[in-house]
N, C-alpha and C positions, 0 to 999 in steps of 0.2 A: 597711144596717139592722143594728143590733147584735143578735147572737143572744142570746135570753133563756135564762138557765139555768133548769133544771127543779128545783123543790124536791123533797125526798124524798117528801112526801105526795102531790104531783102525780104523781111517777113511779109510785108504787104504785097510784094511781087509774087512770092510763093503762094500766099493766101489767095491772090487773084487767079493764079493758074489753077489752083485746086478747085476754086469755086466754078471756074469755067468748065473744068473737066467734069465736075459733078453735074453741071447743067446739061452738057452734051450727053452724058450718060442717061440722064433722066429723059431726054427727048428722043432717044433711040427707040424704035419699035421693039416691044418685048418678044423674045423668042417663044415660038409655040412648042411646047414640049412634045416629043414623039410619043405616039400612043403606045401603051405598054402591051406587049404580046404575052399571052398566057396560054398554056396548054389547055386543051378541052378538059373540063371537069375540075380544074383547079380554082380555088376561091380567089376572088379579087379582094385585095386588102382595102379596107375603107380608109379614106383620108383621115389623118389625125384630127380629133376635135379640138377646137380652140379652147384654151383654159380660161374659164370665166373668173374675173377679178372678184374677190370677196366683197360683199356689200359693205359700204361704209357705215360705221356706227353713227347713229344720229348725234348731232352736236347737242350737248347738254348745257343748260344754263345753270350756273352755280349761285346759290344763295347761302349765306353763313349765319349761324346763330352762336352767340357766346353765352355760356352759363357755367357756374361752378357747382350746380346742384346735382348730386348723384351722377358723377361722371364715370367713365369706363374703369378707372383704377380703384373704384370702391366695390369690393366683392358683393355680389347679389343686389347691387343698386344701379345696374346699368340701364336705367330707364331711357335716357336720351338715345343711345345707339339702337335700342329696340324700337322706339317709336319712329325714328328716322328710317330704319329698315322697312317698317310696315308701310310708311308713306311711299318709299321708293318702289315697293312691290305693286302698287296700284298702276294699272296700264296707263291711266290718264296722266300719271306723273313721270312717264318715261323720259320726258325732255328736261327733267329738273333734277339737280343734285344738291342736297342739303349738306353743308359742311359744318361739323360740330367743333366749336372752339371751347374746350373744357378748361376755362381759366377764370378765376375770380377777378373781381374788379371793384372799383370804388366810384362814387359819383364824379370825383375829380378826374380820375383816369378816363371815364366814359366821355366826359365833356371835352377833354383834351384830344381823345381819339376822333371824336366827331369833328371838332374844329380843324384837326389836321388831315381829315379825309381818310383816315385809316380804320374807322370803326366798322364792325360787321353790319350786315343788313338788319339783324334783329338782336335784341338783348332779352334774356330772361332775367328779371331782377326780383328781389324779395328782401324783406327786412334785414335779416342777419348779415348778408354779404354786402349789401349795397347801401346801407344806411337809410333804408326806407325811401328810396328814390321814387317818389310818388309821381303819377301822371300830372298832378297839380304842380309839382316841382319842375318836371321836365318840359311840359308843354309850353309854358311861357318863354322858355329859352330858345325855342325854334329848333330843337334837336330831334323832334319826333314827327311822325306823319299821322294825321288824323285818319281814323279807320272806318268812319261811318259809311262811306260809299262802298268800301270793300265788303263790309259786313252784310250789306244788302244783297251781295252776290254770292254769299256763302253756300257751299254745296254739302258740307259735312255736318253742319249744325244749323239750328235756327235760333235767332237771338232770344225769342220768347221762351226757349227751353230753360233759360237761366233767370232766376228771380231778379227783379230790378236792383236789389242790393249788390249783386255781383257787378253790375255795370256802373252803379253810382260811384264806386271807388275808383273807377278807371276814367272818370270824366273831368273835364275842365272847360269852362266857357261854353257849355252845352254840347261839346263834342267828346267822342270816345277816342282815347289815345292808347289804350292797351287792352289786351285780352286776358280773361281769367283762366289760368292754366295750372296744371299740376296739383295744386293744393287749394281746397275750399269746400271741405265737407261740412255738414251741419254740426253745430256744436263747436265752441271755441276751445276752451281749456278745462281740464279736470285736475283735481288733486289726485295724483296717481301714486298708489301706496302699496308697499309690500305687506300683505296681511299678516304673515308670520312674525314680522317685526313688531306690529301692534300687539299681537298675542304674547310675545315674549316679554313685552314691557307692561302687560296688563292694561293696555289702553282700549277704549271702545273700538269696535270694528266699523269705523266710519272715518270720514275726513274731519280735520279740525274745523270747528264751526265759527271761530273768531280768530282775529289776527293774534291776539294775546295767547290763545290756545295753540296756535301754530308755532309761535316762538317757543313756548314751553315744550311742545312735542319735539321740535327740532333739536332741542338740547337733550331731552330725555332719551331719544332714540339714537344718539351718537355713541359709538363704541370705539374704544382705543386699543391699540396693540400693546405688546409687552414693553415697548420702548416709549410709550406715552403718545404715540402719533395716532391721528384719526384713522381708524380702520373703516368704519361705516359712519358716514355723516348722516345725522337725522334728516337734514335737508339743507340744500344750498338754494336760497331764494332766487338766485340768478341763473340757475340751471334751466335749460330748455326755454319755454315761452317766458319764463321769469326774467330773461335778459332784456325784454322789450318794454319800453315805457307805456305803449298802449295797454298791455296787460294790467299794469299797476293803475293806470287811469281808469280802466273798467272796474277793477275790484275796489277802488277807493272813490268811485263816483265823482271823478273830476276830469280835467282835460288839460293839455298843455297849450291849447289855443282856443280862442273864443269862437262862438257859434258862427260869427260873421267872418272868421278867418283873418282878423286884423290885429288881434292882441295875443301876446304870449301870456299864459296864465299859470306858469309853474310856481309862482309865489303865493301859495295858499296853504292853509292848515292841513288839508288832506294829503298834499304832496309831502309835507313835513312828516306826517305819520307814516306814509309809505316808505320813505327813505329811512326812517328810524327803525322800522321792522327789519329791513335788509341789513342795516348796520348792526343792529342788536344781535342778530344770529351770527354774523361774522365775528363780531368782537367777543361774544360769549364763548364761541368755539375756538377762537384764536385766529387772527388774520393770517399769520404765517402758516398755521396748520391748514387753514382752508385753501390757501394758495397752493400748498404742496399737494393736498388731496385733489384739487382740481387738475393739477398737472399730471398726477398719476391716473386719474379717472375722469375723462373729459365729460362735457355736457351732452345733452340730447340723448339719443337712444341708439348710437352706433355700437359696433362690436366692442370697442374699447372704452365706452362711456360708463359712468358710475351706476346708474339705476339698473340696467339690464344685467350687470355683473354683481348685483346685490351689495353695492357699496354706497348707495344712498337709499334712505327709506321713503322719502316723499319728494316728488317733483311736480311741477305744474306743466302739463303738456297736453297735446291735442288729440284729435280723433284718429290720426294716422298710427298711433301706438299699437292697437290690437293687431294690425297687419305686420308691423315691424317686429313685434315680440315673437312672432312665429319663427323668426330666424335669428334674432339677436339675443334672446333671453338665455342666460347661461344655464339655467335649470328650468326646463319646461314644466316642472311640477309646482313651481312657485305660483301662488295665487295672487293676482293683481286686483286691487280695488280701485274703482273710479268713483269720485264723488265731487260735489260742487266745491270750488275753492271758497275760502272765506271772503266775505264782503264787509266793507265798513258799515253797511246797512245790514245788521245782523239778521241772518235768515234769508236774505235776498239771493235768488238764483240768477246769476248774470252770465251771459254767453255772448259770443261774437259770431257773425256770419258774413261771408263775402270773400274772404281770402285776400292775402297781401301779395301773392305771387302774380307777376305780370309779364306778358310777352308783348313787346312793342317794337315798332319799326323805326329805325333811325333815319334821319334826313339824308344820310349818305347813301341810302339804298337806291341802286340804279335799276332794279327790277322789282318794283313794288307789287305788281300783279302776281308774279311768281312767288315772292316772299309771302304774300298773304295766303297763297294756296296752302302753304305749310301751316301758317297760323290757323287757318280754317280747320285743317285736319286735327290740330292740337285741341280744338274745342269740341271735337266730335266724340261719338260713343266709343269707337275703337281705341283711340288714344287714351281715353279715361280707363277703359277696361285693362289695357296693358299695365297701366300704373297700379290699378286696383289688384290685379292678379299677382303682380310682382311684389308689392309691399303694402297694399291696403290704402293707398292714397287715391284721391279723385277730387274733381270739382263737381259738386252736386248739381244735377239738373233733372227736370221732370222725366225726360226720356231715359236717362241712365237709371233713375229710380225704378223703372219698370223691369230692368234686367239684373239689377244688383243683388247678389246673394249675400245678405248681411250676415248670415250664419257662418260664413267662411272664416270670420275672425272673431274670437271670443272677446266680448266686451264692447264690440262696435255698436251693438243695439243701444247701449247707454247713451252714446253720443248721438245716435240717430234720433233719439227721443228728446234731446235737450231743447230744440227750437219750440216745441209745444209746452215743455215743462218750465221754461225760463220765465222769470218775472220781467226781465229786461234783456233785449237783444241789441247789441251795438254793432253798427256797420263800420267798416274801415273808413268810410267817409267822415266819421266823427273825428278822427285824428289826422285827417289829411291836411296838408298845408303847402304853401309855396316854398318852404324851406325844410322839407322833411328830413333831408340828410343832416342838416345842421342841428335840428332838434334832437335827433338820435345821438349825434356826437356830443351834444351838450349834456344829455342825460347820462351818457357813459362817463363823462368827466365828473359830474357831481356825485355819482355813485362812489367813485374812487375817493373823492375828497372827503366824503362823510364816513365811509368805511375805515379809512386810514386815519380818521380823527384830525384831518388838516383843517376842516371847517365844520361848523354846525350845519344841520340841514337847512336852517333858516338862511344862514349866510350864503351857502352854496346856491340855493334856489333863487335868492334875490339877485345875485350876480349874473347867473345864467339867464334869468328872465330879461334883465336889462340888455345883455349882449345880443340875445336872440331877437329882441324887439327891434334893435337897430338893423339887423339883417333882414327881418321881415319887412320893415318899412322900405328898405332899398328894393327888395324883391317885388313889392307891390307897385313900384314905380315903373317896372318893366312894361 
């Protein structure tokens, strides 16, 4: 039988009848149930208990952090998931969920995300991945939130635990815009050397003392395979910390910007000398050969990089190496030497302190108090010890120094002694500018131009100085 459709008028009529019936039923007196009759001695069944609804889970506030540094997919380097888990375990943080966005970025992408309202609550930025996106670069753009008032409420650390140099590099216009996190131990960079390679070549068991000696050793320590390809590179001056222009500024006693932060100063003789050291090593060993070797054996100290696998003899790298080498060194019997890198002022011991890693809050952040709670935790002892025990990294502070077991990592004592042994200590503030990302990009460009013989060091540096000066002049008008 075909089902008849109900017209709207009929539906309303039926609905009215149903409602009336329900109302009448509701108004009727409830029937009293007859008392149950039981035989003497029999148990009376208790009425069933009402089933209690499970308690509702507390609503959690979400805050997000984006970083590309040691994410989950890097074996043995899962620092962020570990520190976030430790934060979540604290009873006082039961209302908060930190979301990790393990993705690299650039200053351009960050600015675009913030302008579009899609940025995370926090960014962790550092030189290699973000083009040295300094607080002095980001703060004038209105893309970050000043942290001074939040720092005054910190529960996991105290500001004066950290030396002033750690805060100076995070400041602009008298305010703090970022937190010193993850990396910032005492001692900046060492000549890091495979001792057995020096012995095999009959070289002194020490680091090269001049830049001329460094170039000579880089060539002498290079070994080739049967096909004439580089098997072991004596050194790649751009490996590890050598990629960054502040390292070369420090070792060649110069800078890319004037002390008052208004003039670009790449066009001087010391920068010419620095670029020529880099280019000479590459050209003497063969540019194509060096490119192929870099492709086969990456930079820094990961499992697939050159130095830990015995494929580079000398690199310039920092205090985190002793910890990393416990897990990444291909042969744990290899002896590693740490010594002062060459300086243009022969015999001068130069180091850096303060760290370039920053954790900052974007202007998109809708829950700044909650976001800062995680930033606060990141500067505390527990977060630093997670990093230290995992891979030997930390940001030095007076309270951490009381509990840090330096003997845990062979060679770390050399770095810990550098601040008192150094003739000159350079703060990251020295190289800070309003166009940090552009300076880094400009340095990367002139390196390639000189290495590939497209321009002389003088030509490349003069051109980039003029270009960057125009950008700086515009930035200072903001």
